[in-house]
C-alpha positions in Angstrom: 2.9 18.2 -6.0 2.0 17.1 -9.7 -1.5 16.2 -9.7 -1.5 12.3 -11.3 2.0 13.3 -12.5 0.3 15.4 -15.2 2.1 18.7 -16.3 0.5 21.0 -18.8 0.4 19.1 -22.2 3.1 21.0 -23.4 5.2 23.9 -21.8 6.9 26.4 -24.0 9.6 28.8 -22.7 7.3 31.3 -21.9 5.1 28.7 -19.8 4.8 29.5 -16.3 4.8 27.0 -13.8 1.1 27.0 -13.3 -1.3 26.7 -16.2 -4.6 26.1 -17.3 -6.5 25.5 -20.4 -10.5 25.3 -21.5 -11.8 22.3 -22.9 -15.3 20.7 -23.3 -16.5 23.9 -21.2 -14.2 23.0 -18.3 -11.4 24.5 -16.8 -8.3 22.0 -16.3 -5.3 23.1 -14.1 -2.0 21.8 -13.1 0.3 23.0 -10.3 3.6 22.0 -11.1 6.5 21.6 -8.7 9.1 19.0 -9.1 10.1 18.2 -5.9 9.1 14.7 -6.2 10.8 11.5 -5.3 11.4 9.3 -8.2 10.1 6.4 -6.2 6.6 8.1 -6.3 6.5 7.7 -10.1 3.4 5.8 -11.2 1.6 5.1 -14.4 0.3 8.0 -16.3 -3.1 6.7 -16.4 -6.9 7.8 -16.3 -9.9 6.0 -15.5 -11.5 7.3 -18.6 -11.5 4.8 -21.5 -9.6 5.6 -24.4 -12.5 5.5 -26.7 -14.9 8.0 -25.3 -16.2 11.7 -26.1 -13.9 13.3 -23.5 -11.1 11.6 -25.3 -11.9 13.3 -28.3 -12.2 16.7 -26.6 -8.7 15.9 -24.9 -6.8 15.0 -28.1 -8.5 18.5 -29.6 -6.9 20.5 -26.9 -3.6 18.6 -27.6 -3.6 19.3 -31.0 -3.8 23.0 -30.3 -0.7 22.8 -28.2 1.3 21.1 -30.4 0.2 23.3 -33.3 1.9 25.9 -31.0 5.1 23.8 -30.3 5.7 23.0 -34.2 4.9 26.9 -35.0 7.9 27.7 -32.4 10.3 25.7 -34.0 9.6 22.1 -32.4 11.8 20.8 -29.6 15.1 19.9 -31.1 17.0 16.5 -30.9 19.2 14.8 -28.5 22.5 13.5 -29.5 22.5 9.8 -30.3 25.5 7.6 -29.6 27.6 7.2 -26.5 26.9 5.6 -23.3 23.3 5.4 -21.3 22.5 8.1 -19.3 21.1 7.8 -15.7 20.6 9.6 -12.5 24.0 11.0 -10.9 25.7 11.3 -14.1 27.3 14.5 -15.8 27.2 14.9 -19.7 26.7 17.8 -22.2 23.6 15.7 -23.5 21.8 16.2 -20.2 21.6 19.9 -21.3 19.9 18.6 -24.6 17.5 16.1 -22.6 16.7 19.1 -20.3 15.5 21.3 -23.0 13.6 18.6 -24.8 11.6 17.5 -21.8 10.8 21.1 -20.8 9.2 21.9 -24.1 7.1 18.7 -23.9 5.7 19.4 -20.6 7.7 16.4 -18.6 10.2 18.7 -17.0 9.4 22.2 -14.9 11.3 25.1 -16.6 12.7 26.1 -13.2 14.5 22.9 -13.1 17.1 24.8 -15.2 19.7 23.3 -18.0 22.5 21.9 -15.9 24.7 18.9 -17.4 23.9 16.9 -14.1 21.4 14.2 -14.5 19.6 14.9 -11.1 16.2 13.7 -9.6 14.2 16.2 -11.7 15.7 14.7 -14.8 15.2 11.1 -13.7 11.5 11.9 -12.9 10.9 13.7 -16.0 12.5 11.3 -17.9 10.3 8.3 -16.4 7.3 10.3 -16.8 8.1 10.7 -20.5 8.9 7.0 -21.1 5.3 6.3 -19.5 3.7 8.6 -22.0 5.5 6.6 -25.0 5.2 3.1 -23.6 8.5 2.6 -22.7 9.8 0.8 -19.6 10.2 3.7 -17.1 13.5 2.9 -15.9 14.9 6.5 -16.0 17.8 5.5 -18.5 18.4 7.4 -21.5 18.9 4.6 -23.4 18.6 3.8 -27.4 14.9 3.4 -27.5 14.3 6.4 -25.3 16.6 8.8 -27.3 14.8 7.5 -30.6 11.5 8.5 -29.2 12.7 12.0 -27.7 13.9 12.5 -31.5 10.6 12.2 -33.2 9.6 15.7 -34.2 7.2 17.5 -33.0 5.3 17.8 -36.4 5.2 14.2 -36.7 3.6 13.7 -33.2 1.0 16.6 -34.4 0.3 14.4 -37.5 -0.3 11.4 -35.2 -2.7 13.4 -33.2 -4.6 14.6 -35.9 -4.8 11.0 -37.4 -6.2 9.6 -34.1 -8.6 12.4 -33.6 -10.6 10.9 -36.5 -9.9 7.2 -35.4 -11.4 8.0 -31.6 -14.1 10.2 -33.0 -15.4 7.3 -35.1 -15.3 5.1 -32.0 -16.6 7.2 -29.3 -20.4 6.5 -29.7 -22.2 4.1 -27.6 -20.0 0.9 -27.3 -22.2 -0.7 -24.6 -22.2 -0.7 -20.8 -19.5 -3.1 -20.7 -17.0 -3.8 -23.1 -13.2 -5.1 -24.0 -11.0 -2.5 -25.8 -7.5 -3.8 -27.4 -5.4 -1.0 -28.4 -3.1 -2.9 -30.6 0.2 -0.4 -30.9 -0.3 0.3 -27.3 -0.2 -3.7 -26.6 -2.7 -2.9 -24.0 -6.3 -4.0 -23.0 -8.8 -2.0 -21.4 -11.8 -3.6 -19.3 -14.7 -0.9 -19.2 -17.7 -1.0 -17.2 -20.4 2.3 -17.0 -17.9 4.5 -18.7 -14.9 3.7 -16.3 -11.8 1.6 -16.8 -12.3 -1.3 -14.2 -8.9 -3.1 -15.2 -6.1 -2.3 -17.7 -4.1 -5.6 -18.8 -0.6 -5.3 -20.7 -0.7 -7.2 -24.0 1.6 -9.3 -26.5 0.0 -8.7 -30.0 0.9 -9.7 -33.7 4.2 -9.3 -35.2 4.7 -7.0 -38.0 4.4 -9.6 -40.8 1.4 -11.4 -38.6 -0.7 -8.5 -37.8 -3.6 -8.6 -35.0 -6.6 -7.8 -36.9 -8.7 -4.4 -36.3 -12.3 -5.6 -35.8 -15.4 -5.5 -34.0 -16.8 -8.6 -32.1 -18.3 -10.0 -29.1 -17.0 -12.4 -26.7 -19.2 -15.2 -26.1 -17.2 -18.2 -24.7 -13.9 -19.1 -22.5 -12.1 -22.3 -22.5 -10.4 -23.0 -19.5 -7.2 -25.6 -19.6 -8.0 -25.6 -23.4 -6.4 -27.7 -25.9 -4.5 -25.8 -28.9 -5.2 -26.7 -32.4 -2.2 -25.1 -34.3 -3.4 -23.0 -37.3 -2.0 -24.0 -40.8 0.1 -20.7 -41.2 1.9 -21.5 -38.1 2.6 -25.3 -39.1 4.0 -23.9 -42.1 5.9 -21.0 -40.7 7.1 -22.5 -37.6 6.5 -26.2 -36.7 8.0 -27.4 -40.1 11.4 -25.2 -39.5 11.8 -26.4 -36.0 11.1 -30.0 -36.8 13.6 -29.8 -39.3 16.3 -28.5 -36.7 15.0 -30.4 -33.8 13.0 -33.7 -34.1 12.0 -33.6 -30.5 10.4 -30.5 -30.6 6.8 -31.8 -30.8 6.8 -34.1 -27.9 9.0 -32.1 -25.7 6.1 -29.4 -26.3 3.3 -32.1 -25.8 1.9 -31.5 -29.5 0.4 -34.7 -31.1 -0.6 -35.1 -34.8 -3.9 -36.3 -36.0 -5.0 -37.6 -39.4 -8.2 -34.9 -40.3 -10.2 -37.8 -41.7 -10.2 -40.6 -38.9 -8.8 -38.9 -36.1 -5.9 -41.2 -36.0 -2.7 -40.3 -34.0 0.3 -40.1 -36.4 3.8 -40.5 -35.5 6.1 -37.6 -36.8 8.4 -40.0 -38.5 5.4 -40.7 -41.2 5.6 -37.0 -42.3 8.2 -35.7 -45.0 9.0 -32.4 -43.0 11.2 -31.2 -46.3 7.8 -30.5 -48.0 4.4 -29.0 -46.5 2.8 -32.2 -46.2 2.4 -31.4 -42.5 -0.1 -29.0 -43.4 -2.6 -31.6 -44.2 -2.5 -33.1 -40.7 -4.1 -31.6 -37.3 -1.7 -30.7 -34.8 -3.0 -30.6 -31.2 -1.2 -29.4 -27.8 -2.2 -30.8 -24.6 -3.3 -28.5 -21.8 -0.5 -28.0 -19.2 2.1 -25.7 -18.7 3.7 -25.6 -21.9 0.4 -25.2 -23.7 0.6 -21.8 -25.9 -2.6 -20.7 -24.8 -2.0 -20.8 -21.1 -4.6 -21.6 -18.9 -7.5 -20.2 -20.4 -8.7 -18.9 -24.0 -11.1 -15.9 -24.6 -13.3 -16.8 -27.7 -14.8 -14.1 -30.2 -16.5 -14.2 -33.4 -14.2 -13.6 -36.2 -13.0 -14.7 -39.5 -9.3 -14.5 -38.4 -8.8 -17.6 -36.1 -7.7 -15.4 -33.5 -8.5 -15.2 -29.8 -7.4 -13.5 -26.5 -5.7 -16.0 -24.2 -3.2 -16.8 -21.2 0.4 -17.5 -22.1 3.2 -19.2 -20.5 5.7 -16.7 -21.7 5.2 -14.3 -19.0 8.1 -12.7 -19.6 7.3 -10.7 -22.6 4.8 -8.7 -20.6 8.1 -6.9 -19.0 9.1 -5.6 -22.5 8.5 -2.1 -23.8 8.2 -4.0 -27.5 5.3 -6.6 -27.3 4.8 -7.7 -30.7 5.6 -11.4 -30.9 2.5 -13.2 -31.5 1.1 -14.6 -34.7 -1.9 -12.4 -34.3 -3.5 -13.8 -31.3 -3.6 -11.4 -28.2 -1.8 -12.6 -25.0 -3.4 -11.2 -21.7 -1.1 -10.5 -18.9 -3.1 -11.0 -15.4 -5.8 -12.9 -17.5 -7.8 -14.2 -14.3 -8.7 -10.8 -13.7 -10.1 -10.3 -16.9 -11.8 -13.8 -17.0 -13.4 -13.2 -13.5 -14.9 -9.8 -14.5 -16.3 -11.2 -17.8 -17.9 -13.8 -16.1 -19.1 -12.0 -13.1 -20.6 -9.4 -15.5 -22.9 -12.2 -17.2 -22.7 -15.2 -15.1 -23.1 -14.0 -11.4 -22.4 -17.5 -9.9 -18.6 -17.0 -11.0 -16.1 -15.5 -9.1 -12.4 -15.3 -8.5 -12.2 -18.5 -6.1 -13.9 -20.4 -8.4 -11.9 -19.5 -11.9 -9.0 -20.2 -9.8 -10.3 -23.8 -8.9 -11.2 -24.8 -12.3 -7.8 -23.8 -13.6 -6.0 -25.9 -10.6 -8.1 -29.0 -11.8 -6.3 -29.0 -15.3 -9.3 -30.4 -16.6 -11.0 -28.8 -19.9 -14.2 -26.7 -19.3 -15.9 -24.6 -21.7 -18.1 -21.6 -20.2 -20.5 -19.8 -22.5 -21.1 -16.3 -21.3 -25.2 -15.8 -20.8 -24.7 -12.4 -22.2 -21.8 -11.8 -25.0 -19.7 -8.9 -24.5 -18.5 -6.5 -26.9 -14.8 -6.6 -28.1 -13.2 -3.6 -30.0 -9.6 -4.2 -31.4 -8.5 -0.9 -32.3 -5.3 1.1 -33.7 -4.9 4.0 -31.7 -1.2 5.5 -31.8 -1.9 8.9 -30.1 -4.5 10.0 -27.4 -4.9 12.4 -24.3 -6.3 11.8 -20.9 -8.3 14.2 -18.6 -5.6 15.2 -16.8 -3.9 16.8 -20.0 -1.4 13.7 -20.2 -0.7 12.9 -24.1 0.3 9.5 -25.0 2.1 8.2 -28.1 3.0 4.9 -29.2 4.8 3.4 -32.4 3.1 3.0 -35.4 4.1 -0.5 -35.6 1.7 -1.6 -38.6 2.5 1.7 -40.5 -1.3 2.5 -40.6 -0.7 6.5 -39.5 0.2 7.3 -43.1 2.9 9.7 -42.2 4.7 9.6 -45.5 3.7 12.9 -46.3 4.6 14.4 -43.0 7.8 16.7 -43.8 8.6 20.3 -44.4 5.3 21.2 -45.3 3.9 19.9 -42.2 6.1 22.4 -40.3 4.7 25.2 -41.9 
């Protein structure tokens, strides 16, 4: 059986069904046999935090393996176009997919090069999708083919770039901390060197990026009001009001004068200008509130925070770059409970649920602030030898120089 779904980092044509490699003074071994049902596919995860000294070691081992792949000519490409492929289908492209997945270590070489999309290919493709932050549906669609066709030398460059990033962040981060990995759109709650919980996130759009920063979480706002930032008033509210004058009332957003805090009717504002930016727009607590049931505050100059959201369906997408810079948190109550229990012991999940159920605003300051690291890691490896890649969504990997020279 696959140990935690972890095949070797890479399997070349000469690789055996059982391999090991030495790193950080330890032998790591995986026994690969692919008689595995596809419904046993689970996330390829590790309890080790992304930011840790061991991650540095495993990225280094992955670099060695990917250098070998590049030197041997990479892994070729899968033909684009045509219908999406899934289990049970026959197509010449399945041979290309098998070749590609064997070289990257997702498919055992003994599975062969048949043109039938069988359970072995299904399991291997799901594993590949998980490693690349895609929905693990086992369907070879456009986004999966695009990820399959990123050259090995580009992936090698990503690993080298991220080795530097992770090494710089792998020191003493604290006994308890929260890490947001922006390109992965994922959050880790870490305690005593282990990940207590992981949370899918929605982060900033390309033109409204979530900032990279280090800070401390100091306060929670239950059932919060939302004061709309000026940038969103200008970019979103004004255009929406020009199209639909009922937008504010439908979303329970009220307008106030900053000077005397008097409420202002929307008809008093000229929506064909930027006049609206001179007023305070506040959304009442409730199901429509953009912050959901709770906001997590940390010190920063960007006016961003972590928060719940009424738009839960976005967490099910593999592209989760939809916000205006803040970070939306799936299963936020679990994270909030952990934050409170680690600093304010009289809080538990029952109390969290109870406070949210009241619908009343309540602010809770943590007795001890918790470090927050908002990072940008697009490639890493875990202790099981699984190598993860994510799209360089903000174009920060500086891969422009990656080309023929990188292959030599």
